[in-house]
C-alpha positions, 0 to 999 in steps of 0.5 A, a space after each residue: 494210028 496212035 494209041 490214044 486214038 485207038 483207045 478213044 475208039 475202044 472207049 466209044 464202042 464199049 460204052 455204046 455196047 454196054 448201054 445196049 446190053 444193059 437195055 437188052 436184059 430182061 430182068 426188070 423189077 416191077 414198081 412193087 419190087 422196090 417196096 418189097 412186094 415182088 412176086 418173082 422168084 430168083 432163078 439162075 440165068 441160063 442161055 441167052 440171058 447168061 450170055 448177055 450178062 457176061 457180055 455186059 460185064 466184059 464190055 464194062 470192064 473194057 470201058 473202064 480199062 480204056 478210060 484208065 488207059 486214056 488217063 495214063 497216056 500223056 497227051 
């Protein structure tokens, strides 16, 4: 398997997983929060929510690095 094909597969998988992890996060702001009338208090992330947050960051970084790798490898 060539490195280009491998990076394409990594890019595709990391993109799908990043989208899914973003959609799974439950820290959604209500419509009123956009206008400054949020009734929620800021709390720290714990447990599964923290794990989802960290995994989202990791897969987003993998996605960006794989895109850069594809750009730098000659076709």
